[in-house]
C-alpha positions in Angstrom: 24.4 136.8 109.5 25.5 134.0 111.8 28.5 132.5 110.0 30.8 130.7 112.4 34.5 130.3 112.0 36.5 127.9 114.1 40.3 127.7 114.7 41.8 124.8 116.7 40.3 121.7 118.1 38.1 123.1 120.8 34.8 121.2 121.0 31.2 122.4 121.0 29.7 121.0 124.2 26.2 121.0 125.7 23.2 122.4 123.9 20.6 123.8 126.2 18.0 126.5 126.6 15.9 128.7 128.9 13.4 131.4 128.9 14.3 135.1 128.6 13.8 137.8 129.9 13.4 137.0 133.6 13.1 139.0 136.8 16.2 140.3 138.6 15.7 137.9 141.5 15.8 134.8 139.3 19.5 135.0 138.4 21.2 131.6 138.9 24.7 130.7 139.9 26.7 129.6 136.9 29.1 126.7 137.1 30.7 127.9 133.8 31.3 131.4 135.3 33.1 129.8 138.3 35.2 127.6 136.0 36.3 130.7 134.1 37.2 132.8 137.1 40.9 132.1 136.6 40.9 131.7 132.8 39.2 134.9 131.8 42.2 137.0 132.7 44.1 135.4 129.8 41.3 135.6 127.3 41.6 138.1 124.4 38.5 139.4 122.7 39.0 141.3 119.4 37.0 142.5 116.4 37.9 143.5 112.9 36.0 144.3 109.7 35.4 141.0 107.9 35.4 142.5 104.4 36.7 146.1 104.8 35.2 148.3 102.0 33.4 151.6 101.5 30.1 151.6 103.5 27.1 153.7 102.6 24.0 154.7 104.5 22.1 152.3 102.3 21.4 148.7 103.3 24.8 147.3 102.6 25.8 145.0 105.4 28.7 145.9 107.7 30.2 142.6 108.7 32.5 142.4 111.8 34.5 139.3 112.7 34.5 138.5 116.4 37.4 136.4 117.8 38.0 135.0 121.2 41.5 133.7 121.9 42.5 131.8 125.0 46.0 132.7 126.1 45.5 131.3 129.6 46.8 127.9 130.9 43.3 126.4 131.3 40.3 125.8 129.1 37.9 128.8 128.7 34.2 128.0 128.4 31.4 130.3 127.4 27.8 130.0 126.2 27.1 131.0 122.6 23.4 131.5 121.8 22.0 130.4 118.4 20.4 133.8 118.3 23.6 135.9 118.6 21.8 138.9 120.0 21.9 137.1 123.4 25.7 136.5 123.2 27.1 139.7 121.8 26.3 143.4 121.7 27.8 146.5 119.9 28.3 149.9 121.3 28.6 152.4 118.4 29.1 156.1 119.1 29.7 159.2 117.1 32.8 161.3 117.5 30.7 163.4 119.9 30.2 160.3 122.1 26.5 160.0 121.1 25.4 156.4 121.2 23.4 155.1 118.2 20.0 153.7 118.6 19.5 150.0 118.7 17.9 148.3 115.7 14.2 147.6 116.0 14.7 143.9 115.3 17.2 143.7 118.2 14.8 145.3 120.6 12.0 142.9 119.6 14.3 139.9 120.1 15.4 140.9 123.6 12.0 142.0 124.9 9.8 139.0 123.9 9.5 135.9 126.0 11.1 133.0 124.2 13.2 129.9 124.6 16.9 130.6 123.9 19.0 127.8 122.7 22.8 127.9 123.2 26.0 125.9 122.9 28.7 125.8 125.4 32.0 126.5 123.7 35.3 125.2 125.0 38.4 127.1 123.8 41.6 125.3 124.7 44.8 127.1 125.5 46.3 128.7 122.4 43.1 128.3 120.4 40.7 130.9 118.9 37.0 130.8 118.1 35.5 133.3 115.6 32.1 134.2 114.1 30.8 137.1 112.0 27.9 139.5 112.7 26.3 142.3 110.7 26.3 145.6 112.6 23.0 146.6 111.0 21.4 143.8 113.0 22.3 145.6 116.2 22.2 149.4 115.5 20.5 151.8 113.2 23.1 153.1 110.7 20.8 155.6 109.1 23.0 158.7 108.9 26.5 159.3 107.5 29.4 160.1 109.7 32.4 158.8 111.6 31.8 156.3 114.4 33.6 154.2 117.0 32.7 150.6 117.2 33.2 148.4 120.3 31.7 145.0 121.0 30.9 143.1 124.2 30.5 139.3 124.5 28.4 137.9 127.4 29.9 134.5 128.5 26.7 133.7 130.4 24.4 135.2 127.8 22.7 138.6 127.7 19.7 138.5 130.1 17.4 141.5 130.5 15.5 142.2 133.7 11.9 143.1 133.7 12.7 146.6 135.0 15.8 147.2 132.9 15.7 149.9 130.2 16.3 148.4 126.7 17.0 151.8 125.2 19.8 152.3 127.7 21.4 149.1 126.3 21.7 147.5 129.8 22.3 143.7 130.0 22.6 141.3 132.9 25.5 138.9 132.3 24.3 136.4 134.9 27.3 136.8 137.1 30.1 136.6 134.6 31.9 139.7 133.5 31.3 140.8 129.9 34.4 140.8 127.6 35.1 144.1 125.9 36.8 144.3 122.5 39.1 146.7 120.9 37.7 149.7 119.0 37.2 150.2 115.3 36.8 153.3 113.3 33.7 153.2 111.0 32.9 155.7 108.3 29.4 155.7 106.8 29.0 157.7 103.6 25.9 159.4 102.2 23.9 157.4 99.7 25.8 156.7 96.5 24.9 159.0 93.6 24.5 157.2 90.3 26.7 158.2 87.4 25.7 158.7 83.8 26.0 154.9 83.1 24.2 153.9 86.3 27.3 153.1 88.3 27.6 155.0 91.6 30.0 157.9 91.5 32.8 157.6 93.9 33.6 160.1 96.6 36.8 161.8 97.6 37.8 160.2 100.9 39.7 163.3 102.2 37.0 165.9 101.5 33.9 163.6 101.4 33.0 165.5 98.2 31.4 163.7 95.2 33.8 163.1 92.4 32.0 164.1 89.2 33.0 162.9 85.8 34.1 165.8 83.6 34.2 166.2 79.8 37.9 165.3 79.4 39.5 164.3 76.1 40.4 160.6 75.8 44.1 161.1 76.5 43.2 163.2 79.6 40.9 160.4 80.9 43.7 157.9 80.6 46.2 160.2 82.2 43.8 160.9 85.1 43.3 157.2 85.7 47.1 156.4 85.6 47.9 159.3 87.9 45.3 158.2 90.4 46.7 154.7 90.4 50.3 156.0 91.0 48.9 157.8 94.1 46.8 154.8 95.2 43.6 156.9 95.0 41.1 154.2 94.2 38.1 156.5 94.0 39.7 158.5 91.3 41.1 155.4 89.6 37.6 153.9 89.1 36.0 157.2 88.1 36.4 156.8 84.3 36.4 153.0 84.2 33.2 151.5 82.7 33.2 148.4 84.9 30.2 146.9 83.2 31.9 146.9 79.8 35.2 145.7 81.2 33.5 142.9 83.1 31.6 141.8 80.0 34.9 141.1 78.1 34.9 137.7 79.8 32.3 135.4 78.2 31.4 133.5 81.4 30.9 136.8 83.3 28.9 138.2 80.5 26.5 135.3 80.5 26.1 135.5 84.2 25.5 139.3 83.9 22.7 138.7 81.5 21.1 136.1 83.8 21.3 138.3 86.9 18.7 140.8 88.2 19.4 144.3 89.3 20.6 143.3 92.7 22.8 140.5 91.4 24.4 142.8 88.8 25.2 145.4 91.5 27.0 142.7 93.6 28.9 141.6 90.5 30.2 145.1 90.0 31.2 145.4 93.7 33.0 142.1 93.5 34.8 143.1 90.3 36.0 146.3 91.9 37.4 144.3 94.8 39.2 142.0 92.4 40.7 144.9 90.5 42.0 146.4 93.8 43.6 143.1 94.8 44.8 142.3 91.3 42.8 139.0 91.2 41.3 140.1 87.9 42.8 142.3 85.2 46.0 142.8 87.2 47.7 144.5 84.2 45.4 147.6 84.7 45.7 147.8 88.4 49.5 147.5 88.7 51.3 150.8 89.5 53.5 152.3 86.8 56.6 154.1 87.9 56.2 156.4 84.9 54.2 156.6 81.7 54.3 158.5 78.3 51.4 159.2 76.0 52.3 158.0 72.5 49.2 158.2 70.4 45.6 159.3 70.6 42.9 158.6 68.0 39.2 159.2 68.3 36.0 160.1 66.5 32.6 161.1 67.8 31.9 157.8 69.6 35.1 155.8 70.0 38.8 156.4 70.7 42.1 154.7 71.5 45.0 155.9 73.5 48.4 154.2 73.3 50.7 154.6 76.4 54.2 153.5 77.1 54.3 152.4 80.8 57.4 151.5 82.9 57.3 149.2 85.9 60.2 148.8 88.3 60.9 145.1 89.0 63.9 144.4 91.2 67.0 145.8 89.3 65.1 146.0 86.0 62.5 148.2 84.5 59.8 146.5 82.4 58.4 148.3 79.4 54.8 147.7 78.3 52.7 149.3 75.6 49.0 149.7 76.7 46.2 150.4 74.3 43.1 151.8 76.0 39.8 151.7 74.2 37.3 154.4 75.1 33.7 155.2 74.3 31.8 158.4 74.7 28.7 157.9 76.8 26.5 160.9 77.6 29.2 163.2 76.4 31.7 161.6 78.8 34.7 159.5 77.6 35.1 156.3 79.6 37.5 153.4 79.4 35.8 150.2 78.2 38.7 147.9 77.3 42.5 147.7 77.1 45.3 145.4 75.8 49.0 145.1 76.7 52.1 144.3 74.7 55.3 143.4 76.6 58.4 145.3 75.2 61.1 143.7 77.4 63.3 145.5 79.9 65.8 148.2 80.2 
């Protein structure tokens, strides 16, 4: 992914190109590198996860936002290749300091002779320049575990020599020192295990153990969900929520769901989860109650309702709300498919 984000008024300058890789004796003196000799000391290079979420061994992208900020008193210039593999690199290591293998696509890009086009970027004092990259374009994330991520930006582009070892991840910066970023902690989980309704089962973050839906009574399911929300345990909060049924309550989303294929529906569920966590959608169910009391439970073999009095602290007042949760039994497991709320005032 080569999305580019720009902050400030710094202009894109010259567009040029050259052939890579080249022999070690062919390195040229860079005017840009000389111009940056004083400015680079005041340049900050940082990375962060663009859309922080749960990452699995599967093919989900791991987007990282790269930001270069100029704190110096003069303009900072660097070359940004259209093919980002010649401007940035990622060093990802396990907790035992084992470096992960480069992605096959990255190796092919850097070892074939080709014309590389680039833009010269000018970052003025106090301005920042950002773009986003997918870590999977650079390294093979094929096994679960905990990893440390660090990035390097090459102001004069990544240039490999004929004799250099690609597997050793060695690049020639053309005379300009590479900028090194801060480090990020990355956790990659094993492949998601589908639940009874096809939605992947969540995992316990602390133990990395799979959370399995148990045959709980309807009121126990609701109590489990509310207790998890009070403790901000999102994996447990989502365990008994039938997100597909809840998502389909909205007519627009239901029509879109019916029109989507399998991949599109999976993305819709992921987006809906994020919206619930940020209270963008269905904020009433994701708000944290200070306390709750089960008032009534009714159910037959297939359907059930659970009525709960929930209290929410707002400033100097306590809001009272009556929630009615609708549940259905699917594959002998009770799951929440809908809910409604009645405001009862304050106390």
